[in-house]
N, C-alpha and C positions, 0 to 999 in steps of 0.2 A: 767400805768397798770406792772404789775408784775406777771410772771408766775412764780406760788411759788412752780412748782412741780419740776421745774428744779433747783434742788440743787447744783449749782457750784460755782466756784469761780471767777467771773469775773461779770462784770457790763453789760453783755449782756447774751442772753439766750443761753445754747447750744443747740446742734442739734441730731436728732436721728441718730443711726449707720447707715451705709450703706454697703451693703455688695456686693462684686464684685469680677470679675475673668477675669484674662487679657490671651490673647491668643499669649504666647510668642512665637507660632511658624507660624504664620500667615506671608504670603509670600510677601503680598502687604502693601504698606504705605499709611495712618498710620495705624499701629497694633490697631485691636478692642478688645474692652473687650466682654469677653464671658458672657453676661446677659440672666439669666434666668427670665422667665415670672411667675414663680410662686416662692414661698419662699421656701427656701432648710434646714429650721429647723422644717419642719413637719415631724414628724414619720409616713411616710406613710407605712402602713401595706401592708403586700400581700393582692393582691384583693382576697375577698369573692371569695368560688367556688360554683357553684348554679350547680345543676343539673334540667332540667325540665323534670319531667317523665310525659309524655302523655299518658293517660289510651286511646288509640286508637282503642275501640271496634266500633262495626258497629252500635252503638246507637248515637256516636258522629257525625253522619251524619244529626241526628235529630237538628232541631232548639231549641230555647231554651224553647219554650213550648211543644216540643215532637215529632212534625211532622218531619219526613225525606223526604227532597225533592231534595236529590242528583239526578243532570239529568234531574229534571223534566221541561215539557216544549220543549224538544230538539228532540225529535222524530215527524217529519212531519207525519208519517203514522199513527199515533193516534191524531192527532190534533183536533179530534173531542172530545178528552177527557182534552182539555186545559181549560175549564170552569169547569171542575169538578177535576177530580184526578190529573192532570198533567197540573197545572197552568203554565203560562208562566211569569208573573210578580210579586213581592210581593213589601209589602208597608214596607220601610226602617225605620227599627226600632231604635229610639234615641240611640246614640252613636255608631252605626254601620257605617263603610264606607264600601261599596261594592269592593271587592279588584280589581274586573278588568273592570266592566262597571259601573258606578256610577249612571246611568240612568238619569231621570229626573221627575220633577214634583213630588218628594217623594215617585216614585217608581224605582224598577230596575228589570233587568231579572235575575230568577234563574241560568240559565245556557247559557252561551256564548261560543263561537267560541275564542280560543287560539290556533295559529299555524293551525297545519291540527287535533286538539283535540278540542273537549267540554271539558270545566272546570266551576267547580261549584261556582257562584258569590252569592252564598245565604248567609243568616245569619246562618249557622249551627254551631253548636256547635263547630266542628273543625275548623271552620273559624274565628269565634270568640276568639278561643283560639290562634290560629295562631297569629291574630291581635294583643293580648293582648300580646303576647309573645315577637313579633315583636316591639311593643311600647317600652318594657322594655329593648329590646336591644339596641334601639335605645337612650335611655336616661340614659344608665348605664353601656355600655359595655367598656367604657372608665375608670370604677373604679369597676367593677365586671366581673370575668369570668364565661362564661356559656357553658354548656354541654346541649345535646339534645339525651333523651332515648324515647323509647316506647316499646308497646310488642313485641317481638321476635315472627313472623309470618312465615307461610310457605305455599305452595301452594294458594296463591293467585291469585282469578279468578275474572273476571268480571260477574256480573249477570244483568239481566233485574230485576226491582223491580215492585211490586204491593201493592198499598196501600188495606186493606182489612177492611169490614166492619161486624159487629156483627148484626144479626138480632133481633129483640123484639121475643117473646118465639114463636108466632105467622108466623114467616117467614117476609120479608120484604115486607112493601107496599109503595105505590107513592102518593104523594099530591102536591097541587098545592100553599103550604102556607108553611113558615118556621116557627120557634118557637113553643110558646103552652107549651101544656104539654108535649108534643113529641120531641125526637132530630132528628134532622134531617140534611141531607148532599145533596150536589148538586148531582142531579141523572146522573150518569155517561151517561145514553143512553138516556139523554132528548135531543131531535130533531137529533137523530142519524139516518139520511135516506142517503141511496146510497149503494154503494159496498164495501165500504173500510172495513178493518177489524173489526173496531169497530162498524160499522153500522150492518154488518153480524153476529156478536157476539150477538147485542141488539135485532136483530131480534130473534134469538134463546131464546132469555129471555121473548120475546112477547109470544113466541109459550108456555114457560113455566108457565108463571103467567097469560095468557090469555090476551084476546084484549084489556078488558076493565079494566086492572089493572092499565094502563097509564104508563108503560114501557117508552116509548118514547114521551107522550104527557105531562107529567106533570114533572116539574122542581126539583121537591123534592124527598129525600127517607128516608122514618123513620127507623131509626137504634138504636140498644141499646149502642154500644160501636163503637170506631173505634182506629185502629192500629196507629192513629195520637195520642191518649191521652198520656198525661204524663206518666200514668202508665204504658204504652204498650210499646210506643217509637219503632216502629218495621214498615218494610215494609217485604213483601213476598220477599225471594232472590229465582230467578229460570232461568233456561237455555231457550233455545227456544222451541217452540212447544206449549205453553200455548197460551188461547186466551186473548185479552188485556183486556175483561171485562167475567166474569163467575162467577156463583154461584157453591158452594159447599153445598149439602144437603144429606138427607137420613144418619143422624148421629146426633152427633157423636158418634164415639165407642171410647172408654166406655164414659157413660154420662159425665164424667169429670176427671181432670187428678188428681185426688185425691185421698189418702186412703177412702176405701179400693181397689179402682179401680187399682192404683199405689203406690208404698211405696217410701219413701225418698230414698234407697236405688236405685231405679230404675231412679230417679231423677238425683242421684250423677252420675251412669254411661250414663246418656243419652239415656234412654230408653224408655222414654215417647213419645208416638205417638198417637194423635188424629185424628179418620179418618172419612171420609164421603164416603159410597158408590158411591155416583152419584156426576155429576157435568153438570151444563148448561152453554154455549156449552159442548159438551161431551169431558171432557179430561181424563176421565176416574175415578176411584177411586183415591181420593184425601186426603193425610195428612199431619201434621205438626206437629214439636216440640217445645218444649219452645225457648224462646228466652233468650238473658243474663238478662230481666227484669223478667224470669219466668212465662212468658205470653204464652199461648197456646190456640186458639179461641176453643170453644165448645159451642156456641150456635146452635141453629136449623138450621140457615141457615148462611154462609157466603158470602160475595160477595167481589170477588179481582178485584180491575181496574188499569189497567197498570200506571205507575208514569213515573220512571227514570231509572236510572243504579245504581250500587252498588257493593262493594266488598265483597267478603268473603274469609276467610282461617284458616288455624290452628293455634293456639296460643301455645308458651312454658308456661308452668304452673310454670317452676323453674326461668327463668332468663329474661333478657332484652336485648334490640336491641338499640346497640349505634349508634343512627342516626350521631351524630357529638361528637367529642369529645371534652375536655375540650378546650376553645378557649378564647384567651386572646389579648386585645388591646397592649400589651407588659408591660416592666418595666416603662415605661415612654411615657404613649399614646400620641400619637399626632392625628389629625384629620383623616390624611391618614390611620394609624395602625387600627384606630377605625373603619373606614369605611370599609376597609379590612377584619377585623373580623365580623363585620356586616353581609357583603356580602357571607361570609361562610354559614350563616344560610338560607339564601334567598331561594334558592331551595326547601328546605325542608318544609319551612312554605308557599311555594305556594299553591293555591287551588287544590282540587283534580281534576285531568281529567279523561277521560275516556280509558287511555292509561296505562294497567299496567308497561309501561316502565319508566314512567316518576317518578322522584326522591323523590317527596313532600310524607310528612306522611299522608296517607290513611287510613280510619277508615275499617280495616278489621276482626279484633279479633271478633269471635263469643260468646267469654265469655270474663270476666275480671278477670284474674289472677293479681289482684292488689299485691297480697304477692311476685308473682313470680317477678313483674317489681321493688318493693321496695328491692328485695333480690339482683336483678340485680343491683340496684344504689350501692347498699354496696360493690358487687364484683368490680362495676368500680372505685369507690373510693380506694378500696384497692390496686387499680394497681398504686396509687399515682400519680395523674396526676402533672406536673410540675405548680406550680404558676409562677405567673408573673414577680417576682423579685427573685425567691429562696428562699424565707422564707415561713415559714410556714402558710397555710391558711385556715381560717374559713372553713367550710362546710357544705350546706344547699342541700335540695331536696325539691321541689315545684311539690308537686303531683297534676296535673290537670286533673279531672275525672268528669265523668257525672252520675257516680252510683256508688254502693257499690261492694265490692268484691262477684265475683261469680263463682269464681274457686279455688282452693284449690292447694296446692304443690304438691299432687300426682295425680293432674290432674281432680278431680272429680269436678263435677258442683253443686252450691248452689243458691236457690232461695233468691233473696236481701230482707232481712230484711224489714218488714213493708209492704210487697208485699203480694197480694192475695194469692200466690204460698206459701209464706214463712209461712202465716197462714195455709194453707191448709196442709202442710207436718210438720208442727208443730216446725219449725226453730223459735227459739225466742234468745233474749238476755236482760239483765238487766245491767243497769248502775248505778253508784256510784254517791253521791250527787257532787262530783269533776268533773263529766263528764266522768270519765275513765269506762273502761268495767271492769263488774263485772262477768257474767256469760254468755256464751252463749253456743249453739251445733252447731254453723255456723263455720266449720273449714275454710273456705275461709276468714272471718273476724279474726279467731283465728290466721292464718297464716299472714295476714296482720299487726296485731297487733305485733306478735313476730317479724315481721320483721323491723316494725317499732321501737320497743325497742331496737333491735339490731344495727340499725343506731344510736338513742340516744346513747346507750353506747359507741360508737365508736365516740360521739362528734359531731354527724351530726344531727342536728335538721331537721324537716321535717314540710312545710307547706301545707295543704291540700285545695284545692280549690275544692267546688263543683259548678259544673255547670248545669245550666238548673232547670226548673219545678221538676224532678224527687227529686231532693235533696232539694227543696225547703222547709225550716220548716215550713211554714205557710200551706203546702199543703201534707207534708210526714216526721210528726215529727221524726218517728222512723228513716227513713233514715237520718235527721239530727243531731239525736242522736248518729248515729253508726259515721258518718264522726268526730263529735266532740270528740268522743272515740278515734279516729284513731289520731286526732292532738293531745290529750293530750299524748298519746303514743308516739306520734312524739316529744313532747315536746313543741309545739307551743301553746297550750292552747285551742283552740278554731278553727273551719274551717270556710272558708270563703264563705259563700253562692252568688254565682256569679249567679243572676236569670235575669241578664241585660248585654249587653255590657259595659253599664256604670259601675255596679258595680263590674264585672270582671276587668276594668281597674282600678278600684279604689282598690279593692283587691288585684291586683298584685303590685300596687303602694305601698299599706300599708305594704306587704311583703318585698319588696325591700327596703323602708325606715327603716324597723327595722333590714333586714341585715346589711346596710349599719351603722345604730348607733351601732350595735352590735359589727360590725368590726371595726370601727373608736373608740368605746370607749377603745379597748385594746391597743390603740396607740396614746390616747388623741386625740379626733377629733376638740375639742375645741384648738386652737392653739392661743395664749393671745400675742399681739404683744406690748403693752405698757400700764403704769399707770401712774396716777398723782395723788398728794393729794394737798386739799386745805381745809383749816380749819379742819373739823373732818369728812371730806369726801375723799375717795378714787374712782378714775374713771378709769376704766379698760376697754380698748378696745379690741377687740378677732374677731378671724374669725374662721369660720370651712369651710373646704374642701369638706364635704359632707353631706349638707342638706337633707331634706327629696326627694328631687329631683337629689340627687348627685351633687347638686349646691353650689356654694359659697355663704356664708352669713356673716354678722357680726354683731357686738354689741357693744354697751358700757354701761357698767353696773356702776349703783353709789352705792357703799359700805359707810355706815358708820365706822367709826373708832374708837374703844376702845382707848382714847389718854393715857392711865395709861400702858396699857400692849403692844400696837400695834397692836393688833390682828383686823382682818377684821370681822366684823358684817354681819352676813348673815340671812335672805337673802338679794338681793339687793333692795335699795330703788325706783330705777326704770331700766328699760332695754330700750333703744335707739330703739332697734329691735321692740320689743313689742310696743312701743308707735306708732313708725312710720308706723306699721301694720294697727293698728287702726284708726291712723291720715289720711293714705291714702285711708282707707275703707277696707283693707283686714281685714275681719271678720273672718278668719277661713281657714284652710287647701284646701278647695275649690277654693281658689283664687280669690276673687271678687273686689279686690281694684281697682278703677278709678284713682287715683293721683290726683283728680281734686283739692284738697284742699290744696296745697303745692304751696310756693312760691319760683319759681327757675328761674335763669337767667343765660345767659352765655355772652361770650365777643364777639362782633362782629369786626372784623378786619377793615371791609369796613366803619364802623360807627366810629371806635376808640372809642366805648362806649361799656357800658354793653346794652343787651337787653332783653326783656322777653322770656322765653325757651317757645314759643307758635308759632304754625304754623299758617303762614299768607296766606289767601286765596283771598285777594283781595286788591285792591291799596298797593301793597308790594313794599317796596323800595329793592334796590340791597343789603341792608345789612340785611334785614329780613331774617325768615327763610320760604323759600317758592318754591314751585315746580322749579323756573328759578333761584334762587340763590345760590351760592357756598354753604352756610349753608345748603340750603333745600337737593341741591343736594347730598351733604354728607351724608343724611339718605334715600336715594333711590341707587336702584342698577343701575338704567338707566333713560335716560330723560324723558323716558314715563314709567316708575314706579309710580304706583298711593298709594303705600304703606306709603310715606313719612309721613304722619299725624299719622298713627296707630303706625308706631315705634315711633315717637315721644312721643307720648300718654304711649307706654309701658315705655319708658324711665322715663317719669313722674310717673310712679306706677300703670298705668292700667295694671291688669292681663286678660283682657276679651279675648284678642288675644293669649293667651299662649296656649300652646298644652293641658294641661290639660282642657281647656274650648274650646277644639274644634279649636281652631286658630292654626298659624305657627312657634310662637315664643316661645322662651326659658321658661322653666317652673321656678318660683321661689317660693321658700318656704317661703321667706320673702323679702321685700322691700329694706332692707339696703344691700348693696352691702359688700363685704369682706374688713376688716380693717387690712390692714399687716403691714406696715412700716410707716405707719401715726402714729405718736404720738400724742395723744389728747391734745390741749390746753385749759386750763382755762383762760379766759378773766374777771376780775371783776372789782373792782373798781382801778381806776389808782394810782399807788403806787412807781412810779420814783420818785428820789430825785432832779428833777430840780428844780432852783430857778425862781424867777419873778412870772409872771403871772400863772406859772403852779399850783400853790397852789389853786388859784380859780377853775382852771379847775378841779382839784382834788376834792375838796369839792363839786363841782356842780355835779360831776359824782359818788359822792362816793356810792350812792344806787342804780346804775345802775343794769339793769340785769344781772348777771353772766350767760357767755355762754360758752360752750365746743364746740371747733372746731376740727372737723377731716376728714382728707379724706377718700374717700372709692374708692374700684375699682368697683363702678356702676357709676363711670364718673364724680360724683360729690363732693365738698367741704361741708360737712353738718355743721349747725349751730345749736347745741341743747341747750335748755333752761336747765341751770344747775340744776335749782331747781325743774322742772316737767320731763325732759328728753324729751320733745315734739320739734320737729324738727321746729325751727323759719324760716329759710330757708337754700336754697342750691346753690351752686354756680359751673357752669361749663365751664372752662378754657377751650380756644378754640384749645390749644394744642392738648386734646384728641377727639375734636368733630369728627374728621376724622374718628376714631375708633369706635364711638358709635354705630354704626350700628351693630358692632360684637356684641355686648350685646343681640341684639335681636336673635342672630341666637343659635339655641339648642346646637351647637358644643361650644359654651362659657365654658359649663359645664365641658368640656372635655380639650378643650385650652385654660386654664388661661392667663389672660391678665391685666398687670397692668394700670390703669388710673390715679387718683389722689391719688398717693401712697406716697407724701412727707410730710413732717410733717409741719402743719402750725407755724407760729411765730407773735408774736406782740409788737409794741411798742408804746408809745406816742412820737408825733412828731409835730414841728410848721409849718403852711403851711405857703407860702408867704404873707398871710395877717395876719401873727402874731396869728392865731387863732390855738388852741391846737388840735389834732384829735388823736384818737388811730387807727392806721393802722394795718390791717392782713396782711401776707402775707404767700404765699407758693409756692413751686413748685410740681411738678407729679412724683418726683422720676423716676422710671424705666417706668412711663405711658406717659411721654411728655418730651419736652425741651424748656419749658417756666415757669416764675416767674409772679405771678400774685397778685394785691395787691385788696383789700376792705377796705371801710372807716367803722368801727366798732363801731364809737364812742357812739353811740345811737343804739344798735340793737332792742330795743324793739319797735323803730320807724320804722323798716323795716317790713312793714306788707302788701305790693304790690310787685309786680313784678318791676312796674315803680319806687318803692323806691329801690328796692335791685339793679337795672340797675342804678339806679343814683350813688349808693355805690360803683361800681367797677371802680375803679380809672385807673388802667391800667393793661395790660398785655405785659412782655417783653421778645423776643427772639431775637437771634442774629446768624450769621452763625457762630459762633464758640462756640454754646452752646451745649452741648450734651445733654444725659438725666439729669434730674435736681436732681441728687442724694445729691447734695450740698445743705443743708438748710440754708434759706435766714436769715441773722441776721440784725436788725436796731439798728442803733447807732448816736449818735451825734459826729461829729467830726469838727476840724477848719473850714472846707470848709461847713458846714452845717449838717443836717440830712440827712443819707443815708442809701441805703441797699444793704449790701454786700453778695456776693454770687460766689460760683468757677462755674466754667463752666460743672461740672460734666463730664459725660463718655460718649465715642461714639461720639465726637464732628468731624467736619471735617478734624481737623488738628490733633487730639490726642494728644494735648499738652496742659498743664494748662493754662488756663486763669483766672483772676480775674476781677470781676465785681461790681462797685457801681453805682447805680441809684438814681434818686431823687424819695422819697417814697410817694410825691404828685402825681407826673405826669408821672413816670416811665421814667424820661430823663436820657440819659446816662452821669454819670460824671466821670467815669473811666474805661477804658477796658485794663488789663495789661497783654502781655504776657511773662508769668512768664521765660519759657525756653529764650525766647528772650532776658530776661534781664541776666540771667546766663546760657546762653547755655552750660558750662561743667557739669551742674549739670543733663542734660538731654539725654536721649539714644532712639534711633529711633527703638532698638530691641523690647523694650517693651510697650504696651498699657499704656497710661497716661491721667489724668484728674485730674481736682481739688477737693478735699471733702470739707467739710463745715469747716468754719473759726472759729476762735475765736478774738473776738477784745478787748481791753483792752486800760484803761489807765494807763500807766507805773508807776505812782506814787501812784497809788491806789486812786486816788482822786473820790469819788462817785460824780454822776451828773455832770462831768466834760467831755469835748471831750475825745474819745478814741485817742489815738496815734501809737499803736501797733497792726498788725494783725498777726495771726497765721492760717496756714494751711497744711495740709498735701497732698499728691499725691500718685499714685499708683506705683511710682518709690522710695519710701521711702524718698523722701524730706521732711523736715519739713520748710517750708518756713516762711520767716520772711518780713513784707511789714511794712515800715515805714510811718504811714499816719498823722506823726504830721502837715504837712502843708497846709496851706489854700488852696493851689492851687492842686489837684489833679494831674497834670502833672508834679508835683515834687515830688511824692511818691515815695520812693526807694524801692527794693526789694534787698533780698539775701537769702541764704539758711543757717538755724541756725544749721541745723541738717540732717544727712544722714544715716537712719536706714538700716544696713545692718546684716545679718545673720553672724555667724561665720566664714561662707566661703565667704562671700563677696557680697552674692546675696542680691538684694534690697528686702526690707521687705515693703509691701504696706501698706499704712497709708489710711483708710477707714473711721474713725472716727474723730470727732471733736477735738482738744487738748484742754485741761483745763488747765488754770494758775492762779498761785498764786503769791505773793510776795514771792521772796526766803526765805527759812528757817532763815536766819541770818540778815534778814532786821531788822532795819535799818543799822545795821552796817555794811552789805553788802549789796550794790543797785541793784536793777535789781530783772527780774522775774524770776520765775520757771515753764516751761512748760511740762507737763505731757501726755502720750498717750499712746496706744498700737498699735501693728500693727496685720494685718491679713484682710482676706477678705472673703466673702462668698455670691455668688451672682449666679455663673454658676455652672453646675454641674462639671466642672474639678476640684471646690474647695472642692467639698466633699471627693476626695481623695488627698488631698493636705498633706504632711506631714512636708512642711517647718516649721523650729522652728521660732515663732513669739517670741515678747520681749516688756514689759512693760518698758517705759522710762521716767526720771525724769532729765531735761536739765535746765542748767542755761543761761538766756540771761541777761549779764552785761550791753550791749550797751545802753546808754539812747536813748530815742527818739529824733530824729535829729543829732544824731551821727552817726559816720562812724563805720558799723560793721566789724568785721575780715574779711581777703578775703579769706578765707577759713572756710569750715562748720566744725563742731565737728563732730566725729564720735564715735563707740564704745571704740576705743583706749582711747580718754579722757575721759571715765567713768570708775566709780567702779562699778564691778559686785557683785550683790548678786545672792545666789543660793538657790534652794528651794529644800525640802525634803519629802520626802511622808512619812506620819505618819497615825494615827488614833488613836480615842480614844471611850470609851463606854459611852453611852449617859444614863441620868437618868432612861431612860424606859429600858434599856438593851440591846439596838441596838448597830451597829458600824457606827459610823461618821468618814470619811475620812478627813483628813485634810492635811495641808502642814505646816512646817514653814521655815523660811529663816535665812541665814546667817546675820551677822550684822557687815558686816566689814565697819571699818570707813570712812567715807564720809568728806573729807574737802574742803567745799566749800569756796574760787572759785578757790583753787588750782587745783583741778579737778572740770569738767564740770557738774559733776552728777553722776547718776546711771542707771543701767538697771538691770533686771531681766528676764532670759530666760524660757520660759513654755516650758520645754524641758522634763518633765516627763511624763508618761504613763496617759492617751492615747495619741497618737500621735496627730498630727494635731491640737493643742490646739491655741485657737488665740483670738484675742479681735475685738470685732464686736459690741461693746457697748461703748458708750462715758465713758471714764473714770470721776470722780469726785473727788473734793475736800471737806471734812467735819470739821466742827471744832473739834481741837484735831489734826488736821496734818495728817491724814487718807487720802489715796488715794484710792478709792475706785473702784475697778475694777470687772466685771464680764466676766469671759472667756468662749469659748465654744470648743468643740471638737466634728465634726462630726463623727457619727458611721465609715462612710465609709472611712475616714483616719488611723484609727486603725484597728490592726489585729483582733480585735474582731468582731462578726458578725454585720452587720448593721439591722439584723433582730429584734435585743432587741429594739432598740430605734432610735430615730433620732438623739442621740449623747449625751452629758454630758456638766455640766455646773459647774463652781468653782465660789465662791466669795471670793475677796479679799480684804483687808485692809493693803496696806504697809504705812510705815513712809515716808511721805514727805520727810523727810531732807536726808533718807539714803538708801530707796528703801528696808530695813530689816524691822523686829519685832520693835514692841514698849516693854518698861520695864515691861508692865503689860498686862494682856490678853485684847483682842480687842474684840474677838469672841466669842459668847455662843455657843461654839462646843458640850457641853454635853447637849444642848437644854434643859436645867433649866429653862429656862425665864429669866436669868439675867448672868451677866457677874463676876464670881468670881476667885479665885486662882483654883479652880477645873477645869478649863477650861484651865489650862497649859497642855501639853502632853511632860512628859520626863524633866520637868524643863523649857521648851520652850513655850514661847508665839506664836500660829499659827498665821500666816498671811492669811490662806487659808482655805475653807472648802468648800466640795464638795454638790452641791444643787441637785445631782440626775440626771437621764438620761432621760434628757431634755433641752431645750433651755431656758436660762435665760436671761431676760432684764436688764437693765441698772435699777438700784435700785432706789426707790424713798424713801428718807430718812424723818422719823418723829421723834420728838422728844416726850419723856416723859413728861408731864405734872407736873409729881411729883418730878423728880429727874434728868431730862435730859438725861433720857438714850435713845439714840439714837438706832430708830429700821429701818432697811431696809426691805421696803415691795417689793417684787421682782416676778414678773409675771412670770410664767412658762407655757412651752408646754403641761404641764401636767393640764391645764385647772386649775390652781390654784396660789394663792397668797401666798407666803412663807415668814413669818416673821422671821428676824435674828437681836437678840439683839446685843448692844455693850456696852463696858465700860461708864458708864455716862462722860461726858465732861464739861469743864467750858468753858464760851465764850471767844473766844480770836481772835485778828485779822488775820485773816491768808489771807483775802481776800478782793473783794471791797465789797461785800454785806453781810448782816448777813444770816447766814443758819439757817435756821427754818423750 
């Protein structure tokens, strides 16, 4: 097996970079490493700032069909109306959860007691809107900042409400049947006998209509229309003194409220009044004025029947009320800070009560001054509310309204377009083909459009949510066209018709997904981790921090390569994310995956074997996953928790219990978790250089299915078919099992956690029966403290979970193991095949240990306490741990046992372990080099060293070891300005010989210095570049060379492995976090450079090596001031270790570099001749 993307200079695979930060000020022993559970290379922008502007007019108390039931069924004195105008219970609509009392049997009470008050439990538009906003806050508060505005109102008063019915032309009649050609409602007076107020009022109506009319004996009443109708959406608001049921008659006067009886100017000034001379029971003369829906009753008779309570008040025409200013979970949100931010909204999103002193948003405004509300939103943003991290935030308004603008900025009232009143008064509008407003005489709409345009001019887009039947495009196309024109003016194109709770939830989700996407696109949401090349394909792993549910997701893309110029061909051949969605059953954004089609296994410590990742419900062994076993209990919150099976199903990909589908689990836009630090591994045909029976093994497996292996932070190591992209199987190491339950929690989208974040490696080994096998090994990086192994000799044969379980060879951990940032390496030694790895970081002792285990069984072959071997090399002041190792044959013999191992630690020690003995107990430890900056401070080594034969070989014997220093894993690292260095150091001591007593330091090396420069590209742009000095390096009189990365920006470091390429170039990518420089951290996540140093000197070459003028080839035009650059800027992003490919025409090397700008940069170099610089051919 050969991992072709790892273009290094040794006979073993190199490893992914690890990023770490030490806490040198820790008071306890051992010092711990400050490890972030989120990647620090992401350009996290300021949170988007979203103002929810709630148009809280009185009509928002109506349900989505138009009826206003606030307070209904709560007044015992009118209990006889509970079967007609003041019902007690309602049928719960789909997608709505009653806020206070969830009822039973599909029904719930409209009104409930809350403390000493009555409270609204109904599916009112206001409650639906509040629930929708609360859901958005719960899902997005960790990544978006929110404020809450509504109409600015005054004089708020509590009123009793009456529903009203308009009669047919001949007045009301009563009937025993409903339906048919006549419209009927429940008769409020039916069986109203007794001395209560309702019965007394109905007795008066018996007198009015006559004893034979059936006022109290017939259950239904014939009407022409009702205030519950969507087009009316009203109730009568009145004080005390009115009868619970009464009829207005002897009118109306005038006959209708339209011209010539009234003018539009009178409507504007609120001078419309329709009166009836008489009422029964006698309440005197009775008159009403238009609602904000433009309606006023004017039929022969109007019956009023008491319902509940409601609020009325005056509203400002020109401004908004700031219910809650911009609220954030902070620059680095935690679960606690997020919950605290959400809690600030809770009092305002509570249901309405019958107490004017409670703080919730109430439906108060008699008109809808939408223009004033939007003008107020702009005024609020003009106060420059602080962003979560001090950087410039993108700003948005989400207008939530159940109707159209009905009050202009001068305080005049306007009938809503599409209403009968608008037709009657000649208020019209026309619209352009793109949905925008063409002409209108509706000043309220004109002012709203103008306010939206002002917001847009200020860079603030407005989303428009239309609630209820009154703005349903199928029922009121004019209203729909009006809201569309408002959305166009607001820069968002179309309004969202929320005609059901589900539609509102979906609409708000769509809005926030678009906001997240727009915010992240400014700062590169798709942050790419690693890429690898095989044949003519390039595989790129990536992650995004905020998918459509503000969730972390990952992907692997397969790109074809143009082998003549190194360019990536788009679009990709396949996407693992898309493939897994289909495979798991996720057919779209609705989230319908079941996960039943996948092959998944895990490691059971009790069985010391792999087991299927399935819930056991009967005849369960102690090593299975069941409610009584340790594995099952890890997926339960307590021993009585019954949700273990559903959590396991969620982890397999089942989305049925996600919040988007009515469950309690975290929403996922995609099934595949984020792939951050796990470099994808390609395993194809065996290609090692072993002799004997290996040739037969290689021949027999030459056509086996190529597979891409990658770890993801969904808890699994995934195996993808490299040809199709389909997932073949997935494995869950036991080290992450106890944390899997966290993945079901919605807070996982806020508090990111690493799971299987280590990079897999593979190698061909002989088992004890002399049979050959391909073994894949991996750790969890920051997600766990184990190394595990799978037998992947024949991956196509792993089609069941039993077969995958059998392929799980072992999982190793130890008391001195920390988080396994050390990527394991497989090699043949004199003692047999071994898997080598360091103990990683934050172990129990905080010191570096080296491990070697049997690749077949996981049995420990060696455990070496490095500091115990060379105590003088270590300090208890700093945190420590061993990074990824490199193992080599010091004579450059291919296919022969390795005899030297090199690895760095956090205290700057470059360890050398002689592993030439056939007895691991005789392996010896020394320190080759101690990395210190110019002031003597240790420089951490978190990458794997790369090794080649020294530049004068074979005249001078020995190896040359190359590495860079630096760390990046904890937040303190973002501001570190310590100067880091690239080193090249010779090791002349032969394997088996005694090394020098003291380690080399920088005083034994020749320094090369960098100079900042730039050039003009062929397209006229400017390319920043760097040249280096060429001081002579006379090996072995001096021990090597070093280059300090001490130019601007400060804080430049190496956190990706160096590589050796043919031609003798040491290829390094560096990274400088934005926070380490004096420049603002708002502009980017940082910046990267690509270097190619001469491996013999650390300086430049005699000819240009980098295509700095971006012509596509390297020529003398790439010189700058007569010098050949050694480095070129890669932009304001994080760049990974390059994948090096060679042109099929002239051997031009191209470096394919994944960046956090969601791109793959291709950099050309000078064509090279093949030369033996290392143990394997670079290709």
